[in-house]
C-alpha positions in Angstrom: 5.2 -10.6 32.8 3.5 -7.1 32.1 4.7 -4.3 29.9 8.4 -4.3 29.4 10.0 -1.7 31.9 12.5 -0.3 29.4 9.6 0.1 26.9 7.4 1.6 29.6 10.2 4.2 30.1 9.9 5.2 26.4 6.3 6.3 26.7 6.9 9.9 26.6 9.4 9.6 23.7 7.1 7.4 21.8 4.2 9.8 22.4 6.3 12.6 20.8 7.2 10.3 17.8 3.5 9.5 17.4 2.2 13.0 17.5 4.9 14.2 15.1 3.7 11.5 12.6 0.2 12.5 13.2 1.0 16.2 12.5 2.6 15.3 9.2 0.5 12.6 7.6 1.2 11.3 4.1 -1.0 9.4 1.6 -0.2 6.1 -0.2 3.3 5.9 -1.8 4.1 9.5 -0.6 5.4 8.6 2.9 8.8 10.0 2.3 9.1 12.0 5.3 7.7 9.2 7.5 9.9 6.7 6.0 12.9 8.9 6.2 12.4 9.3 10.0 11.8 5.6 10.4 15.0 4.7 8.6 17.1 7.3 10.5 16.0 6.0 13.9 16.6 2.4 12.9 20.0 3.2 11.7 20.8 5.2 14.9 20.0 2.1 16.8 22.5 0.1 14.9 19.9 -1.7 12.7 20.5 -2.7 9.2 18.1 -0.8 6.9 16.9 -1.0 3.4 14.8 1.8 2.0 12.5 2.0 -1.0 10.9 -1.5 -0.8 7.7 -1.3 -2.5 8.4 2.3 -3.4 8.5 3.9 0.1 8.6 1.0 2.4 11.4 0.5 4.9 12.8 -2.8 6.4 15.1 -3.1 9.3 17.1 -6.3 10.1 17.9 -7.1 13.7 20.1 -10.0 14.3 19.8 -11.8 17.7 22.3 -13.8 19.6 22.8 -17.2 17.8 21.2 -18.9 14.8 17.6 -19.4 14.7 14.4 -18.7 12.9 13.3 -15.4 11.2 10.3 -13.4 12.0 8.6 -10.4 10.3 6.9 -7.7 12.2 4.8 -5.3 10.2 3.5 -1.8 10.7 1.7 0.5 8.0 2.7 4.1 7.6 0.1 5.8 5.3 -2.7 8.2 6.2 -6.2 8.9 4.7 -7.6 11.8 2.6 -9.7 13.2 5.3 -9.8 16.7 6.8 -9.1 16.4 10.6 -11.8 17.7 12.9 -9.8 17.6 16.1 -8.4 20.5 17.8 -5.3 19.1 19.5 -1.8 20.5 19.5 -0.7 17.7 17.3 -3.5 18.1 14.7 -2.6 17.3 11.1 -0.8 20.2 9.5 -1.5 18.7 6.0 -4.8 20.0 4.6 -7.1 17.1 3.5 -4.8 14.3 5.0 -5.0 12.8 8.5 -4.0 9.7 10.4 -7.5 8.5 10.9 -6.7 4.8 11.3 -3.9 4.8 13.7 -1.0 4.0 11.4 0.9 6.7 13.2 0.5 4.6 16.5 1.4 1.4 14.5 4.6 2.8 13.2 5.5 4.2 16.6 4.9 0.8 18.4 7.1 -1.1 16.0 9.8 1.6 16.4 9.6 1.1 20.2 9.9 -2.6 19.9 12.8 -2.3 17.4 14.7 0.1 19.6 14.4 -2.4 22.6 15.3 -5.5 20.5 18.3 -3.7 19.1 19.6 -2.9 22.5 18.9 -6.3 24.1 19.3 -8.8 21.4 17.6 -11.3 23.8 16.5 -13.7 21.1 17.9 -16.1 18.5 17.7 -15.7 14.8 16.5 -12.6 13.0 13.6 -10.2 13.2 12.6 -8.1 10.1 10.8 -5.0 11.1 8.6 -4.1 8.1 7.3 -0.5 7.7 4.8 -0.7 4.9 3.2 2.0 2.7 -0.1 2.2 1.1 -2.3 0.0 3.2 -5.3 2.3 2.6 -6.5 0.8 -0.7 -3.3 0.7 -2.7 -1.9 -2.8 -1.7 1.4 -1.6 -0.3 1.9 -5.1 1.2 1.7 -6.6 -2.3 4.0 -4.0 -3.6 6.6 -4.9 -1.0 6.2 -8.6 -1.7 6.6 -8.0 -5.5 9.7 -6.0 -4.7 11.3 -9.1 -3.2 10.4 -8.7 0.5 10.3 -12.3 1.4 13.3 -13.2 -0.8 15.6 -10.6 0.6 14.3 -10.7 4.2 13.1 -14.3 4.8 10.4 -14.7 7.3 9.3 -18.0 8.9 6.2 -16.3 10.2 4.7 -12.8 10.2 2.8 -10.7 12.8 0.9 -7.4 12.6 -1.0 -5.4 15.1 -3.9 -3.0 14.6 -5.4 -0.7 17.1 -9.2 -1.3 17.7 -11.2 1.6 19.4 -14.2 -0.6 20.2 -12.1 -2.8 22.5 -11.0 -1.5 26.0 -7.5 -0.1 26.2 -5.0 -2.8 26.9 -7.0 -5.8 25.7 -5.8 -7.9 22.7 -7.9 -10.0 20.3 -6.3 -13.1 18.7 -8.8 -14.9 16.5 -8.1 -18.0 14.5 -9.3 -18.0 10.9 -10.9 -15.1 9.1 -10.7 -11.8 11.0 -11.1 -9.2 8.1 -12.9 -9.6 4.9 -12.0 -9.6 1.2 -12.8 -6.3 -0.4 -13.9 -6.2 -4.1 -15.3 -3.5 -6.2 -17.8 -3.5 -9.1 -19.1 -1.1 -11.7 -22.2 -2.0 -13.8 -22.9 0.0 -16.8 -26.5 -0.3 -18.1 -27.0 0.9 -21.6 -30.6 1.7 -22.7 -32.1 4.3 -25.0 -32.7 7.9 -24.0 -36.0 9.6 -24.5 -38.2 12.5 -23.2 -39.1 12.0 -19.5 -42.8 12.5 -20.5 -42.6 9.9 -23.2 -40.8 6.8 -21.7 -42.3 4.5 -24.3 -39.9 5.9 -26.9 -36.9 4.8 -24.8 -35.4 2.0 -22.7 -34.9 3.4 -19.2 -31.5 2.5 -17.7 -32.5 4.0 -14.4 -35.5 1.6 -13.8 -33.3 -1.3 -15.1 -30.4 -0.3 -12.7 -32.8 0.0 -9.8 -34.0 -3.5 -10.4 -30.5 -4.8 -10.6 -29.6 -3.1 -7.3 -32.5 -4.9 -5.6 -31.9 -8.3 -7.4 -28.3 -8.7 -6.5 -29.1 -8.6 -2.9 -30.7 -12.0 -3.4 -27.2 -13.3 -3.8 -26.7 -12.8 -0.1 -30.3 -13.5 1.1 -31.0 -16.5 -1.1 -27.9 -17.8 -2.6 -25.4 -17.8 0.2 -25.4 -20.3 3.0 -26.7 -18.5 6.2 -23.6 -19.7 8.0 -21.4 -17.9 5.7 -21.1 -14.1 5.7 -21.3 -11.7 2.7 -22.2 -8.0 2.0 -23.0 -6.4 -1.2 -23.4 -2.6 -1.1 -24.3 -0.5 -4.1 -22.9 2.9 -2.9 -23.1 4.9 -6.3 -25.8 5.4 -8.8 -25.0 7.8 -11.6 -27.5 8.6 -14.3 -28.8 11.5 -16.2 -28.5 15.4 -15.9 -32.0 16.7 -16.4 -35.4 16.4 -14.7 -37.2 15.6 -17.9 -34.8 13.4 -19.8 -34.4 9.7 -19.6 -30.6 9.1 -20.1 -29.0 6.5 -22.4 -27.1 4.9 -19.7 -26.7 4.4 -15.9 -23.7 3.3 -13.8 -24.0 1.4 -10.6 -20.9 1.0 -8.4 -20.2 -0.6 -5.0 -18.3 -3.1 -2.9 -18.6 -6.7 -2.1 -17.2 -8.2 1.1 -16.7 -11.9 1.9 -14.6 -14.3 4.0 -14.9 -17.4 1.9 -13.3 -17.5 -1.6 -16.0 -19.9 -2.8 -18.7 -17.4 -1.7 -16.6 -14.7 -3.4 -16.6 -16.6 -6.7 -20.4 -17.3 -6.5 -21.3 -13.6 -5.9 -19.0 -12.4 -8.8 -20.6 -15.0 -11.1 -24.1 -14.4 -9.9 -23.8 -10.5 -10.2 -22.8 -10.9 -13.9 -25.7 -13.2 -14.6 -28.3 -11.1 -12.8 -27.3 -7.8 -14.3 -27.0 -9.2 -17.8 -30.2 -11.1 -17.6 -32.4 -8.2 -16.3 -30.9 -5.8 -18.8 -31.5 -8.1 -21.8 -35.0 -8.9 -20.6 -35.8 -5.2 -20.5 -34.2 -4.4 -23.9 -31.0 -3.0 -22.7 -27.4 -4.3 -22.1 -25.3 -4.5 -18.9 -21.5 -4.7 -18.8 -20.1 -5.4 -15.3 -16.5 -4.7 -14.3 -15.8 -6.8 -11.2 -12.4 -6.2 -9.6 -10.9 -8.4 -6.8 -9.2 -6.3 -4.2 -7.6 -7.4 -0.9 -8.2 -11.0 0.0 -9.6 -12.0 3.4 -7.2 -11.7 6.3 -7.0 -15.3 7.6 -5.1 -16.0 10.8 -3.2 -19.3 11.0 -4.3 -21.5 13.9 -0.8 -22.4 15.3 0.6 -18.9 15.2 -2.7 -17.4 16.6 -2.3 -19.8 19.6 1.4 -18.6 20.0 0.5 -14.9 19.7 -2.3 -15.4 22.2 0.0 -16.8 24.7 2.5 -14.0 24.2 -0.1 -11.3 24.5 -1.4 -12.9 27.8 2.2 -12.6 29.1 2.0 -8.8 28.7 -1.8 -7.9 29.4 -2.9 -10.9 31.3 -4.9 -13.9 30.1 -8.1 -12.3 31.2 -7.5 -9.5 28.7 -6.9 -11.7 25.7 -10.0 -12.5 23.6 -10.6 -15.1 21.0 -14.3 -14.4 20.6 -14.5 -11.1 18.8 -16.6 -10.9 15.7 -14.5 -10.6 12.5 -15.1 -7.3 10.7 -16.2 -6.7 7.1 -13.5 -4.2 6.7 -10.3 -5.2 4.8 -6.6 -5.2 5.4 -3.7 -5.8 3.1 -1.7 -7.7 5.7 -3.8 -10.4 4.1 -1.3 -10.5 1.3 1.5 -11.4 3.7 -0.6 -14.0 5.5 -1.3 -15.7 2.1 2.6 -16.0 1.8 3.6 -16.9 5.3 2.0 -18.2 8.4 1.2 -15.7 11.1 -1.5 -13.7 12.9 -3.0 -10.3 12.7 -3.8 -9.0 16.2 -6.2 -6.2 17.4 -5.1 -4.0 20.3 -7.9 -2.4 22.2 -7.5 1.4 22.7 -10.9 2.6 23.8 -11.2 5.2 26.3 -8.5 7.4 25.1 -8.5 11.1 24.1 -11.0 10.3 21.3 -14.0 8.0 21.3 -14.4 8.1 17.5 -13.9 5.0 15.4 -11.1 4.6 12.7 -11.8 6.4 9.4 -13.6 9.3 11.2 -12.4 13.0 11.3 -12.5 13.0 15.0 -10.5 9.8 15.4 -7.1 9.9 17.3 -4.8 7.3 18.7 -4.7 6.5 22.3 -1.0 7.1 23.2 -1.5 5.2 26.5 -1.4 1.9 24.6 1.9 2.6 22.9 3.9 0.8 25.4 1.5 -2.1 25.5 1.6 -2.7 21.7 5.4 -2.3 21.6 5.8 -4.8 24.5 3.5 -7.3 22.7 5.6 -7.0 19.4 8.9 -7.4 21.3 7.7 -10.4 23.4 6.6 -12.1 20.2 10.3 -12.2 19.1 11.7 -13.1 22.5 9.2 -15.7 23.4 9.0 -17.4 20.0 12.6 -17.2 19.2 14.2 -17.6 22.6 18.0 -17.1 22.9 19.7 -20.4 22.9 
């Protein structure tokens, strides 16, 4: 069973929607235009709509034929603070903002699926189409949950779909277990004693101490983490001083930690605090570490992943569904939904389109040719997993 014919017939219309979203990108919790268009389209198709869920989120409720389970399908709507470098007719019209991660495509695919499902109602139970704000670092999924998402719109299972430029167009990845990492942030403030750069013996140099901390915390990955586990510690900022000949009083180190296993995450947080404080104290300084948990790891549930894999195979063919892709250390706030409900986060290949750039790059663009594929997968999830009785 390939791409749904009536969804394939929507390709030109969906492409127009997607390019309009792309031309008018909006940052986290500012998606008022996007959310307004989404809500208007859903309402025009006879779908019940609630606006303002999690500030700027939209939820549409589609009732099938007969009683049955409920499902959530989620797409994200926000863009990134990037100046677009493409020169297409649908280039971003908002300076400093662009859809560099394909959320314009995700929103469009879920709209295409919603239009089809509202017309056919060839399923039992209910499907909640969830258009989420603020995925890019501002936890829009958690905001919707805190705003009563699953109380007001019960979901027995939830599914999401993200484009993946590194996979060929029309392929789908369905991987059990961790698929995307937890993302934490840290700031380490090293307080020493300033001095003349030519007379370091009069001070306590926080730059030297900070440099040793940067090196030492890497041992938490190389020597304190089981080689079969995965972790990344990246110190991405080091701020200290303002003159060539002055040793500053303090240095601030900042960065990110990525893990899949909560126990590894706990050990790294504790280890970073111990190492930073110990090195600083040994060298006559003090270190204060602010470690902040961000998005948890995105972990697919085994049963739902098997179900989603079978559905995807019915659309793209079993030979084009992969369960062997390597999880990424990038993060995704659909993880908050998967921590609440069983489900699966799928990747949809889109390589070979109008852009070869990866996500979060100023030359990235969504491959419009996969819009009917993604919309068909989302629609089939509902029809195959909640068949009409």
